[in-house]
C-alpha positions as CSV (number, residue, x, y, z in Angstrom):
1,X,0.3,6.3,-14.5
2,X,4.2,4.9,-14.3
3,X,6.2,5.1,-11.3
4,X,9.0,7.3,-10.9
5,X,13.0,6.9,-12.4
6,X,15.4,7.4,-9.4
7,X,19.0,7.8,-10.0
8,X,20.7,6.1,-6.9
9,X,23.9,8.4,-5.5
10,X,25.9,6.5,-3.2
11,X,28.2,8.6,-0.6
12,X,31.1,7.9,1.2
13,X,33.9,9.2,4.0
14,X,37.2,6.8,3.9
15,X,37.6,7.3,7.7
16,X,34.2,4.5,7.7
17,X,33.9,0.9,6.1
18,X,34.3,1.2,2.2
19,X,33.2,-1.9,1.9
20,X,29.4,-1.2,3.1
21,X,29.4,0.6,-0.3
22,X,29.2,-2.4,-2.5
23,X,26.3,-4.0,-0.3
24,X,24.6,-0.7,-0.3
25,X,24.6,-0.3,-4.0
26,X,22.7,-3.8,-4.5
27,X,20.3,-3.6,-1.8
28,X,18.7,-0.4,-3.0
29,X,18.9,-0.8,-6.8
30,X,17.4,-4.5,-6.0
31,X,14.7,-3.3,-3.7
32,X,13.2,0.2,-5.6
33,X,13.1,-2.5,-8.8
34,X,11.1,-4.7,-6.6
35,X,9.0,-1.6,-5.6
36,X,8.3,-0.7,-9.2
37,X,10.8,1.7,-10.1
38,X,13.3,1.5,-12.8
39,X,17.5,3.0,-11.4
40,X,20.3,4.6,-13.0
41,X,23.8,4.1,-11.5
42,X,26.7,5.7,-12.3
43,X,29.7,2.9,-13.4
44,X,31.4,1.4,-10.8
45,X,34.7,2.2,-12.2
46,X,33.9,5.5,-12.4
47,X,34.9,6.5,-9.1
48,X,36.0,4.3,-5.9
49,X,33.2,1.9,-5.6
50,X,30.9,3.9,-7.7
51,X,30.5,6.1,-4.4
52,X,31.3,10.2,-3.9
53,X,33.6,11.6,-1.6
54,X,35.7,14.3,-3.2
55,X,34.2,17.6,-5.3
56,X,36.3,15.8,-7.9
57,X,33.9,12.6,-7.8
58,X,31.4,15.1,-7.3
59,X,32.2,16.1,-10.7
60,X,32.0,13.1,-12.3
61,X,28.7,12.5,-10.5
62,X,27.4,15.6,-12.1
63,X,28.6,14.6,-15.4
64,X,26.8,11.6,-15.0
65,X,23.5,13.1,-14.5
66,X,23.8,15.7,-17.0
67,X,24.4,13.1,-19.6
68,X,21.2,11.1,-18.5
69,X,19.0,14.5,-18.4
70,X,15.4,14.2,-18.6
71,X,16.2,10.5,-17.9
72,X,15.1,10.4,-14.1
73,X,12.7,11.8,-12.0
74,X,14.2,11.9,-8.5
75,X,17.6,11.0,-7.1
76,X,18.1,8.5,-4.2
77,X,20.9,10.1,-1.9
78,X,22.0,6.9,-0.5
79,X,24.5,7.0,3.2
80,X,25.8,3.4,3.3
81,X,28.0,5.1,6.1
82,X,29.0,9.0,6.9
83,X,29.4,9.9,3.7
84,X,31.0,13.3,2.6
85,X,29.1,16.6,2.2
86,X,30.9,18.5,0.0
87,X,31.3,15.4,-2.4
88,X,27.5,15.3,-2.3
89,X,26.8,19.3,-2.9
90,X,29.5,18.7,-6.1
91,X,27.6,15.9,-7.4
92,X,23.8,17.5,-7.0
93,X,23.6,21.2,-6.6
94,X,22.4,21.2,-10.3
95,X,20.1,18.2,-10.1
96,X,16.9,19.9,-10.8
97,X,14.9,17.3,-9.6
98,X,13.6,16.4,-5.8
99,X,16.4,14.5,-3.6
100,X,16.1,12.2,-1.3
101,X,18.3,11.5,1.8
102,X,18.2,8.2,3.3
103,X,21.1,6.6,5.8
104,X,21.4,3.6,7.0
105,X,21.2,2.2,10.4
106,X,23.9,1.2,12.7
107,X,23.5,-2.4,14.5
108,X,23.7,-2.4,18.1
109,X,26.0,-5.9,17.6
110,X,28.2,-4.3,15.2
111,X,29.5,-1.0,16.8
112,X,33.3,-1.3,16.7
113,X,35.6,0.4,14.3
114,X,35.6,-1.7,11.1
115,X,31.5,-2.1,11.1
116,X,30.2,1.3,12.4
117,X,28.8,3.3,10.2
118,X,27.7,6.9,11.5
119,X,25.3,7.3,8.9
120,X,22.7,8.7,11.3
121,X,25.4,11.8,11.8
122,X,26.7,12.2,8.5
123,X,23.1,13.1,7.3
124,X,22.8,15.9,9.5
125,X,25.9,17.1,7.7
126,X,24.9,16.4,4.1
127,X,21.4,18.5,5.4
128,X,23.7,21.3,6.9
129,X,25.8,21.9,3.8
130,X,22.6,21.3,0.9
131,X,20.9,24.4,3.3
132,X,24.0,26.3,3.2
133,X,24.0,26.0,-0.9
134,X,20.1,26.4,-0.9
135,X,19.5,22.7,-2.6
136,X,16.4,21.3,-1.6
137,X,16.0,17.6,-0.3
138,X,13.4,15.6,1.6
139,X,13.1,13.5,3.9
140,X,11.0,11.5,6.1
141,X,10.8,10.0,9.2
142,X,12.6,7.5,10.9
143,X,15.6,9.3,10.4
144,X,17.6,6.7,9.7
145,X,16.1,3.4,7.6
146,X,17.7,0.0,5.9
147,X,16.4,-0.2,2.0
148,X,14.7,-3.8,2.5
149,X,12.7,-2.5,5.0
150,X,9.0,-1.6,5.4
151,X,9.4,1.7,6.7
152,X,11.8,2.9,3.5
153,X,9.2,1.4,1.0
154,X,6.7,4.1,2.4
155,X,8.9,6.6,2.4
156,X,9.7,5.6,-1.5
157,X,5.6,5.5,-2.0
158,X,5.5,9.5,-0.8
159,X,8.8,10.3,-2.8
160,X,7.6,8.8,-5.8
161,X,4.0,11.0,-5.4
162,X,6.3,14.4,-4.6
163,X,8.8,13.8,-7.6
164,X,5.6,13.3,-9.8
165,X,3.6,16.3,-8.7
166,X,6.8,18.7,-8.7
167,X,8.1,17.4,-12.0
168,X,3.7,17.9,-13.5
169,X,3.6,20.8,-11.5
170,X,6.6,23.4,-12.4
171,X,5.6,24.3,-16.0
172,X,1.9,23.7,-17.5
173,X,-1.0,25.0,-19.3
174,X,-4.5,25.2,-17.9
175,X,-7.5,26.4,-19.8
176,X,-10.1,29.0,-18.9
177,X,-12.6,27.9,-21.1
178,X,-15.5,30.4,-20.7
179,X,-15.6,33.7,-18.5
180,X,-16.2,33.7,-14.7
181,X,-19.7,33.3,-13.8
182,X,-20.8,36.8,-12.8
183,X,-22.6,35.8,-9.6
184,X,-19.3,33.2,-8.5
185,X,-16.9,36.0,-6.9
186,X,-16.0,33.0,-5.4
187,X,-13.8,31.4,-8.0
188,X,-11.9,34.7,-9.2
189,X,-8.4,34.4,-9.5
190,X,-5.1,36.4,-10.4
191,X,-3.6,35.3,-13.9
192,X,-0.1,36.6,-13.1
193,X,0.6,35.0,-9.6
194,X,-0.6,31.8,-11.8
195,X,2.2,33.0,-14.1
196,X,5.1,33.4,-11.6
197,X,5.0,29.6,-10.8
198,X,5.0,29.0,-14.6
199,X,1.3,28.2,-14.8
200,X,-0.2,30.0,-17.6
201,X,-4.0,30.5,-18.1
202,X,-5.0,30.1,-21.8
203,X,-8.4,31.8,-21.7
204,X,-11.0,31.0,-24.4
205,X,-14.4,32.5,-25.2
206,X,-17.9,30.3,-25.0
207,X,-19.0,31.6,-28.5
208,X,-15.7,29.3,-29.6
209,X,-17.1,26.6,-28.4
210,X,-20.5,27.2,-30.2
211,X,-19.0,28.1,-33.5
212,X,-17.1,25.0,-33.7
213,X,-20.2,23.2,-32.3
214,X,-21.7,24.2,-34.9
215,X,-19.2,23.2,-37.8
216,X,-18.7,19.8,-35.6
217,X,-19.5,16.9,-38.6
218,X,-21.7,13.8,-37.3
219,X,-20.9,11.8,-40.5
220,X,-17.4,11.0,-39.0
221,X,-15.0,8.4,-37.7
222,X,-14.6,11.0,-35.2
223,X,-18.2,12.1,-34.0
224,X,-18.8,8.3,-34.1
225,X,-15.9,7.3,-32.2
226,X,-16.7,9.9,-29.4
227,X,-20.1,8.9,-29.0
228,X,-19.9,5.3,-28.8
229,X,-17.6,6.3,-26.0
230,X,-20.2,8.4,-24.4
231,X,-22.8,5.8,-24.7
232,X,-20.4,3.3,-22.7
233,X,-19.4,6.1,-20.2
234,X,-22.3,6.0,-18.2
235,X,-26.3,5.8,-18.2
236,X,-28.2,7.5,-20.9
237,X,-31.6,5.9,-20.7
238,X,-33.5,8.6,-19.8
239,X,-31.6,11.2,-22.4
240,X,-33.4,11.7,-25.9
241,X,-31.0,11.0,-29.0
242,X,-30.5,14.4,-30.1
243,X,-29.0,15.4,-26.5
244,X,-26.7,12.1,-26.4
245,X,-25.5,13.4,-29.7
246,X,-24.6,16.9,-28.4
247,X,-22.9,16.3,-26.0
248,X,-20.9,13.8,-28.3
249,X,-20.2,17.4,-30.5
250,X,-19.6,19.4,-27.3
251,X,-16.5,16.6,-26.0
252,X,-14.8,16.5,-29.6
253,X,-14.5,20.5,-29.1
254,X,-13.3,20.1,-26.1
255,X,-10.6,17.3,-27.1
256,X,-9.8,20.2,-29.9
257,X,-9.0,22.9,-27.7
258,X,-7.0,20.5,-25.2
259,X,-5.3,19.6,-28.5
260,X,-4.4,23.0,-30.2
261,X,-3.7,24.8,-26.8
262,X,-1.7,22.1,-25.4
263,X,-3.4,22.2,-21.9
264,X,-3.4,20.1,-18.8
265,X,-6.0,20.9,-16.7
266,X,-8.8,23.1,-17.8
267,X,-12.2,24.8,-15.7
268,X,-15.4,25.0,-17.8
269,X,-18.3,27.9,-17.5
270,X,-20.9,25.2,-17.3
271,X,-23.7,27.3,-16.7
272,X,-26.1,29.3,-17.7
273,X,-25.2,29.9,-21.7
274,X,-24.4,26.2,-22.9
275,X,-27.9,25.3,-21.3
276,X,-29.9,27.9,-23.5
277,X,-27.4,27.6,-26.4
278,X,-26.9,24.2,-27.0
279,X,-29.3,22.5,-24.1
280,X,-26.6,20.1,-22.4
281,X,-25.3,20.7,-19.1
282,X,-21.7,19.6,-19.8
283,X,-21.3,17.6,-15.9
284,X,-20.6,14.3,-17.2
285,X,-17.7,15.8,-20.1
286,X,-15.7,17.1,-17.4
287,X,-16.4,13.6,-15.0
288,X,-14.8,11.9,-18.5
289,X,-12.6,13.9,-18.8
290,X,-11.5,13.6,-15.3
291,X,-11.3,9.6,-16.0
292,X,-9.4,10.6,-19.0
293,X,-6.9,12.2,-16.6
294,X,-7.4,15.8,-18.0
295,X,-8.4,17.9,-14.4
296,X,-11.4,19.7,-15.6
297,X,-13.3,22.0,-13.1
298,X,-16.6,23.1,-13.3
299,X,-17.7,26.7,-12.4
300,X,-14.9,28.0,-14.1
301,X,-12.8,27.4,-10.8
302,X,-9.1,27.7,-12.5
303,X,-7.3,27.3,-8.9
304,X,-8.9,24.2,-8.3
305,X,-8.6,22.7,-11.8
306,X,-4.6,23.8,-11.2
307,X,-5.1,21.6,-7.2
308,X,-7.1,18.6,-9.2
309,X,-4.3,18.6,-11.6
310,X,-1.3,17.8,-8.8
311,X,-4.1,15.7,-6.8
312,X,-4.1,13.3,-10.1
313,X,-0.5,13.5,-10.1
314,X,-0.2,12.0,-6.7
315,X,-2.7,9.1,-7.1
316,X,-2.7,8.6,-10.6
317,X,-6.0,8.3,-10.6
318,X,-9.1,10.7,-11.2
319,X,-10.0,13.9,-9.3
320,X,-13.1,15.5,-9.0
321,X,-14.2,18.9,-7.7
322,X,-16.7,19.1,-4.9
323,X,-18.9,21.7,-2.9
324,X,-18.4,21.3,0.7
325,X,-21.9,21.5,0.9
326,X,-24.2,19.8,3.8
327,X,-23.6,18.7,7.3
328,X,-24.5,15.2,8.5
329,X,-27.2,15.1,11.4
330,X,-24.7,16.2,14.1
331,X,-21.5,14.4,13.8
332,X,-18.7,17.1,13.8
333,X,-16.4,15.5,11.7
334,X,-18.6,14.4,8.8
335,X,-20.2,16.5,6.0
336,X,-22.0,15.6,2.3
337,X,-19.6,17.0,-0.5
338,X,-21.5,16.9,-3.9
339,X,-21.5,18.1,-6.7
340,X,-24.5,18.2,-9.6
341,X,-22.8,15.4,-11.8
342,X,-19.4,15.5,-12.6
343,X,-18.4,12.9,-10.7
344,X,-15.7,10.4,-12.8
345,X,-17.7,7.1,-12.9
346,X,-14.4,5.3,-11.5
347,X,-14.9,7.2,-8.6
348,X,-18.7,5.9,-7.8
349,X,-20.3,3.4,-6.8
350,X,-21.6,2.2,-9.8
351,X,-23.0,3.2,-12.9
352,X,-24.3,6.4,-13.2
353,X,-26.7,8.0,-14.6
354,X,-27.6,11.4,-16.4
355,X,-30.7,13.6,-15.9
356,X,-32.4,16.8,-16.9
357,X,-30.6,19.3,-14.5
358,X,-33.8,20.1,-12.1
359,X,-31.9,23.6,-11.8
360,X,-32.1,24.3,-14.9
361,X,-35.6,22.9,-15.5
362,X,-36.6,25.1,-13.4
363,X,-34.8,28.2,-14.2
364,X,-35.6,27.3,-18.2
365,X,-37.9,24.8,-18.2
366,X,-37.3,21.2,-18.6
367,X,-35.0,19.4,-21.5
368,X,-32.1,21.9,-21.7
369,X,-30.1,20.6,-18.6
370,X,-29.4,16.9,-20.1
371,X,-25.8,16.3,-18.1
372,X,-25.9,15.5,-14.5
373,X,-24.4,12.3,-14.0
374,X,-25.7,10.9,-10.5
375,X,-24.6,8.6,-8.2
376,X,-23.1,8.2,-5.0
377,X,-19.5,8.3,-4.3
378,X,-17.3,4.8,-3.1
379,X,-16.3,4.4,0.1
380,X,-12.0,5.3,0.2
381,X,-9.5,7.2,1.6
382,X,-8.9,10.2,0.2
383,X,-6.6,13.1,-0.2
384,X,-8.4,16.9,-0.2
385,X,-6.9,20.1,-1.9
386,X,-8.2,23.9,-2.7
387,X,-5.9,26.7,-3.5
388,X,-6.2,30.3,-4.2
389,X,-4.1,32.8,-5.2
390,X,-3.7,35.8,-2.8
391,X,-1.2,38.8,-2.8
392,X,0.4,37.0,-5.8
393,X,0.8,33.7,-4.1
394,X,-0.3,30.5,-4.9
395,X,-1.7,29.1,-1.9
396,X,-3.2,25.4,-0.7
397,X,-4.7,23.8,2.0
398,X,-4.6,19.8,2.1
399,X,-5.4,17.0,4.2
400,X,-7.0,13.5,4.4
401,X,-10.5,12.0,5.0
402,X,-12.9,9.2,4.4
403,X,-15.5,8.4,2.3
404,X,-18.0,6.3,4.6
405,X,-20.6,4.3,3.9
406,X,-23.0,6.5,5.9
407,X,-26.3,6.4,3.5
408,X,-27.9,9.5,1.9
409,X,-31.5,9.8,1.3
410,X,-32.6,8.8,-2.5
411,X,-33.9,12.0,-3.0
412,X,-30.7,14.0,-2.5
413,X,-29.7,15.5,-6.1
414,X,-26.4,15.2,-7.7
415,X,-23.8,12.8,-7.0
416,X,-22.1,12.9,-3.4
417,X,-20.8,10.8,-0.6
418,X,-20.2,11.1,3.4
419,X,-16.6,12.6,4.2
420,X,-15.1,11.7,7.6
421,X,-13.0,14.0,8.6
422,X,-11.0,14.4,11.8
423,X,-11.3,18.0,13.2
424,X,-13.2,18.6,10.3
425,X,-14.9,21.6,12.2
426,X,-11.3,23.1,12.6
427,X,-11.1,22.4,8.9
428,X,-14.3,24.7,8.1
429,X,-13.2,27.8,10.0
430,X,-9.4,27.8,8.3
431,X,-11.5,27.4,4.8
432,X,-13.7,29.9,5.9
433,X,-11.6,32.5,7.4
434,X,-8.9,32.4,4.9
435,X,-11.4,33.2,2.1
436,X,-10.8,29.9,0.5
437,X,-13.8,29.0,-2.6
438,X,-16.7,26.3,-1.6
439,X,-14.8,24.2,-3.5
440,X,-12.7,21.3,-2.8
441,X,-11.1,18.6,-4.7
442,X,-10.3,15.3,-4.4
443,X,-8.8,11.9,-5.3
444,X,-8.3,8.6,-3.9
445,X,-5.6,7.7,-1.9
446,X,-3.9,9.3,1.3
447,X,-1.1,10.9,-0.3
448,X,-0.9,14.6,2.2
449,X,2.6,14.2,2.7
450,X,3.9,13.3,-0.1
451,X,2.4,16.4,-2.0
452,X,3.0,18.7,0.9
453,X,6.8,17.9,0.4
454,X,6.3,18.7,-3.4
455,X,4.3,22.2,-2.4
456,X,6.5,23.4,0.0
457,X,10.2,22.5,-0.5
458,X,10.4,22.5,-4.7
459,X,7.4,24.4,-6.0
460,X,7.6,27.4,-3.4
461,X,3.8,26.8,-3.0
462,X,2.5,28.3,0.5
463,X,0.4,25.3,2.6
464,X,-2.1,26.6,4.8
């Protein structure tokens, strides 16, 4: 996933040293490009020093953004000196993307009138006026930071993820393939609440999947390519060829539905009709979709598909949907996160193996549930999230933890990992008391700060 492209804004106030603007333009541009970000700058001759002080100069910058609409993902508002808040709001009130406010620090050996910046104070003025005009903005500690510092690099990393989440979540389609399993009232959701946030649900019946599967032509380039992809994706040693080919047929159909309905994420009814009708469980197909960057939740958990999309946008890596499943001995901060087998290969310690689902073998007889990809989740820091619709609102929780190297017994079924989360017992109590589902979505990396900023400052979600 490519990094965000930033438009750079430089504030100015004539009482303070204007010469600092020129050096800031070069320092900020060079730093951001070294961090992997493309930049857009107003021509230095368009205003005094290529900065903005007056509302008239702000209008010039606003026109610059309008001309380049769609070419930038966020704005970095840089204050080399105190800056002018009226020019800033004139320039950026209609930017339509996240805005990070960065202010230069003063040096104790350069505090004379010719050198002092006072950006520490000016940042408050910009934030104050932005609040008055209802312009959302982003700040991260520390309050002032030099662009060439490690602290600024960390701020940009968070802001990059904020921009990716905001721009990817503002309007998208999520598929609900199949009806909710009757027994799982835990995954109920409100379509109109999602639509309020520009998330459109495209509901499709499993009968559509079954009809299309029957029409898939096995003697075709598309089918052959899909079969090769799936065989290379994971281990199929214990799976009959007929079941492998049925997985390829179903995968072709899901790809067609994604394309036709322009889906950006999906929830899939994974039991028990598909096992009865087609003789497979779709677990491994959902993992493969997630490895392709298509967030896919099992058990028709559409709300977790939404959370998975946000996690994927923030990390650029595969997400997965797991159960809060088991305690880990007596350790209050560890538990086992598990699912039958939809965990992407990229999150596992090694190549998984597809097996016959033991629960369906018990309920329906052996050989009708090939599909779970079993293995273990690789040790890594991770970010977790889940969401629900509640009284017309979209509500999330967010946190961070670590998958450890702690062992899980060999006979433990499915794909699982031991998760260590500080204050886990409080987290579990919140999940239960607030009426969240038993699922939680995860992706690698420590991303909660940037995601929370996207959710609360720009997207209007509630975060608990």
